[in-house]
C-alpha positions as CSV (number, residue, x, y, z in Angstrom):
1,X,-28.9,154.8,95.4
2,X,-26.0,153.7,93.8
3,X,-27.6,154.9,90.5
4,X,-27.9,158.6,92.3
5,X,-24.2,158.5,93.0
6,X,-23.1,157.5,89.6
7,X,-25.2,160.5,88.2
8,X,-23.2,162.7,90.6
9,X,-19.9,161.5,90.0
10,X,-20.6,162.1,86.4
11,X,-21.5,165.7,86.9
12,X,-18.6,166.4,88.9
13,X,-16.6,164.8,86.2
14,X,-17.9,167.3,83.5
15,X,-16.4,170.3,85.5
16,X,-13.2,168.2,86.3
17,X,-11.3,171.3,84.3
18,X,-12.9,173.9,86.2
19,X,-12.2,172.1,89.7
20,X,-8.6,171.8,88.4
21,X,-8.3,175.3,87.4
22,X,-9.6,176.9,90.7
23,X,-7.6,174.5,93.1
24,X,-4.2,175.2,90.9
25,X,-5.1,179.3,91.2
26,X,-5.9,178.5,95.2
27,X,-2.8,176.9,95.2
28,X,-0.9,180.0,94.2
29,X,-2.9,182.3,96.6
30,X,-1.4,180.0,99.7
31,X,0.8,183.2,100.5
32,X,-2.4,185.1,100.8
33,X,-4.1,182.5,103.0
34,X,-1.3,182.4,105.3
35,X,-1.1,186.2,105.6
36,X,-4.7,186.5,106.1
37,X,-5.1,183.5,108.4
38,X,-3.8,182.5,111.8
39,X,-3.2,178.9,110.6
40,X,0.1,177.2,110.5
41,X,1.6,177.5,107.3
42,X,2.5,174.1,106.8
43,X,-1.2,173.1,107.3
44,X,-2.0,175.4,104.5
45,X,0.6,174.4,102.2
46,X,-0.4,170.7,102.4
47,X,-4.0,171.6,102.0
48,X,-3.8,173.3,99.4
49,X,-1.1,171.0,97.9
50,X,-3.4,168.2,98.4
51,X,-6.1,169.7,96.7
52,X,-4.2,170.3,93.8
53,X,-3.4,166.3,93.6
54,X,-6.9,165.2,94.1
55,X,-8.6,167.7,91.7
56,X,-5.9,167.5,88.9
57,X,-6.0,163.4,89.1
58,X,-9.6,163.9,88.2
59,X,-8.2,164.5,84.5
60,X,-6.5,161.0,84.2
61,X,-9.2,158.4,82.4
62,X,-6.9,155.3,82.9
63,X,-6.6,154.0,86.1
64,X,-2.8,153.2,86.0
65,X,-2.4,157.3,85.2
66,X,-4.5,158.0,88.1
67,X,-3.1,155.7,90.5
68,X,0.5,157.3,89.5
69,X,-0.6,160.8,90.4
70,X,-2.0,159.6,93.6
71,X,1.4,157.9,94.4
72,X,3.7,160.8,93.4
73,X,1.6,163.2,95.1
74,X,1.3,161.1,98.4
75,X,5.4,161.0,98.1
76,X,5.2,164.6,97.5
77,X,3.3,165.6,100.3
78,X,5.5,163.2,102.9
79,X,8.6,165.5,101.8
80,X,6.6,168.6,102.1
81,X,5.8,167.6,105.7
82,X,9.4,166.4,106.4
83,X,10.7,169.2,105.3
84,X,8.7,171.4,107.7
85,X,9.9,169.3,110.2
86,X,13.5,169.9,109.7
87,X,13.7,173.1,107.7
88,X,17.5,172.9,107.4
89,X,17.5,169.6,105.6
90,X,18.7,170.0,102.0
91,X,17.7,166.0,101.4
92,X,14.1,166.6,102.0
93,X,14.2,169.9,99.9
94,X,15.8,167.9,97.2
95,X,13.3,165.4,97.4
96,X,10.6,167.6,97.5
97,X,11.9,169.3,94.5
98,X,12.3,166.4,92.3
99,X,8.6,164.9,93.1
100,X,7.0,168.1,92.9
101,X,8.4,168.4,89.4
102,X,7.7,165.0,88.5
103,X,4.2,165.5,89.8
104,X,3.2,168.7,87.8
105,X,5.0,167.3,84.7
106,X,2.5,164.2,84.8
107,X,-0.3,166.2,85.2
108,X,0.8,168.4,82.0
109,X,1.3,165.2,80.0
110,X,-2.2,163.7,81.2
111,X,-3.6,167.2,80.4
112,X,-2.1,167.6,76.8
113,X,-3.6,164.0,76.0
114,X,-7.0,164.7,77.2
115,X,-6.9,168.1,75.1
116,X,-5.7,166.1,72.0
117,X,-9.0,164.2,72.3
118,X,-11.4,167.1,72.1
119,X,-12.6,167.7,69.0
120,X,-15.3,170.3,69.3
121,X,-14.6,174.2,70.9
122,X,-16.6,173.7,74.5
123,X,-15.8,174.5,78.4
124,X,-13.5,172.0,78.5
125,X,-11.3,173.2,75.6
126,X,-11.4,176.8,76.9
127,X,-10.5,175.9,80.4
128,X,-7.8,173.1,79.7
129,X,-5.2,175.6,78.1
130,X,-5.6,178.0,80.9
131,X,-5.0,174.8,83.1
132,X,-1.8,174.3,81.3
133,X,-0.5,177.6,81.6
134,X,-0.8,177.4,85.4
135,X,0.9,174.0,85.3
136,X,4.1,175.9,82.9
137,X,4.2,178.3,85.6
138,X,4.4,176.0,88.5
139,X,6.9,173.9,86.5
140,X,8.7,177.0,85.9
141,X,8.8,177.8,89.5
142,X,10.2,174.7,90.9
143,X,13.1,174.6,88.3
144,X,13.9,178.4,89.5
145,X,14.0,177.3,93.0
146,X,16.1,174.3,92.0
147,X,18.9,176.5,90.4
148,X,18.7,178.8,93.4
149,X,19.4,175.9,95.6
150,X,22.2,174.8,93.8
151,X,23.7,178.6,93.9
152,X,22.2,180.8,96.6
153,X,23.9,183.8,94.4
154,X,21.4,182.9,91.3
155,X,18.7,185.7,91.9
156,X,18.8,189.1,93.5
157,X,15.7,188.5,95.6
158,X,13.6,190.7,97.1
159,X,13.3,191.8,100.9
160,X,11.7,188.8,102.8
161,X,11.4,186.5,99.7
162,X,10.1,182.9,100.3
163,X,9.9,180.1,97.8
164,X,6.6,181.1,96.5
165,X,8.8,184.0,95.2
166,X,10.1,181.7,92.5
167,X,6.6,181.0,91.1
168,X,5.7,184.4,91.1
169,X,9.3,185.2,89.1
170,X,8.3,182.1,86.8
171,X,4.7,183.5,85.8
172,X,6.6,186.8,85.1
173,X,9.0,185.2,83.0
174,X,6.4,183.4,81.0
175,X,4.3,186.2,80.2
176,X,7.3,188.8,79.9
177,X,6.1,191.2,82.3
178,X,9.6,192.1,83.5
179,X,8.9,194.1,86.9
180,X,12.5,193.9,87.7
181,X,12.2,193.2,91.3
182,X,13.8,189.6,91.1
183,X,16.9,190.0,88.9
184,X,18.5,186.4,87.4
185,X,22.3,187.1,88.0
186,X,24.0,183.8,87.1
187,X,24.3,182.3,83.7
188,X,22.0,179.2,84.5
189,X,18.9,181.4,85.8
190,X,19.5,183.6,83.0
191,X,19.1,181.0,80.5
192,X,16.1,179.3,82.4
193,X,14.6,182.9,82.5
194,X,15.5,183.1,78.7
195,X,13.9,179.3,77.8
196,X,10.5,180.2,79.9
197,X,10.3,183.3,78.2
198,X,10.2,181.5,74.8
199,X,8.0,178.9,76.2
200,X,5.4,181.2,77.5
201,X,5.3,183.2,74.0
202,X,4.9,180.0,72.1
203,X,2.6,178.5,74.2
204,X,0.4,181.5,73.8
205,X,0.6,181.7,70.3
206,X,-0.1,177.7,69.8
207,X,-3.0,177.8,71.7
208,X,-4.2,180.7,70.1
209,X,-3.8,179.3,66.8
210,X,-5.3,176.0,67.8
211,X,-8.3,177.4,69.5
212,X,-9.2,179.6,66.2
213,X,-8.5,176.5,63.8
214,X,-10.9,174.4,65.8
215,X,-13.6,177.3,65.9
216,X,-13.5,177.6,62.2
217,X,-13.7,173.8,61.7
218,X,-16.8,173.7,64.2
219,X,-18.4,176.7,62.2
220,X,-18.0,175.3,58.6
221,X,-19.5,172.2,59.4
């Protein structure tokens, strides 16, 4: 029985990048879940956030790193719950932004360390950069929301916007699509948008370069 559980856990770990990628996509679809279902929005947000924390923590191979993500993740979930209980509290909002940023920054560092250990082109090497791109967009969304909190006039926002509008704008920025429905108005907002544009392009260029390099090295052996 113990041996079967060990084998099952190894199978789960072999798909850890895929699991983390799916839950990250699911997290970005939170507004869709809220719109289609009759569930309490707070429950949907907390459940999707929890799935991201549990799945992304699988990437950590060291116990200290895994424990760190669990602790920061728990504190982040706590601040989210507290913010839902008192939506007008600036302290809860600040705590949620800070711990969310630290959490996804930790996930990004763990992911980079794991990708550097991969020596050949495989499923993990393909899914890892995609996951990193999602982490980058989520981090940008947190920063955009923080700037808007510091100055509510930082953006020209669409009618009926929510906190997820900043994640949307973050991914629009790193992909340089530029629909124009959300516009940065202040210098800090424009500066961060410019930085996200540059980072997004460099990220894609670096990932493609590394991928091609490893593929060539694998074929030449």
